[in-house]
C-alpha positions, 0 to 999 in steps of 0.5 A: 500500500502506498504511503500517501494512501495510508496518510489519507486515512489518518484524521485529526480529531481534537488534536489526536491523530486517529485511524478509523477501525474499518480503514485499519481492517482494510489495510490488515485484510481482516474483518472490522470485528477482529480489529475491534476485538484486538483493540479491546484486549490490547488497549492497556498496552498501547502507549499514548503519545 
């Protein structure tokens, strides 16, 4: 996937850079439910910078 395509999927919301779950699922070639489940189990290990 091209770098510019990835950059276009990152949005600024309230001063934070975010990517929507369905965009991330599309990049990882998995289902949206898989991304949400992974975020629920890993949210404590993700560093916020």
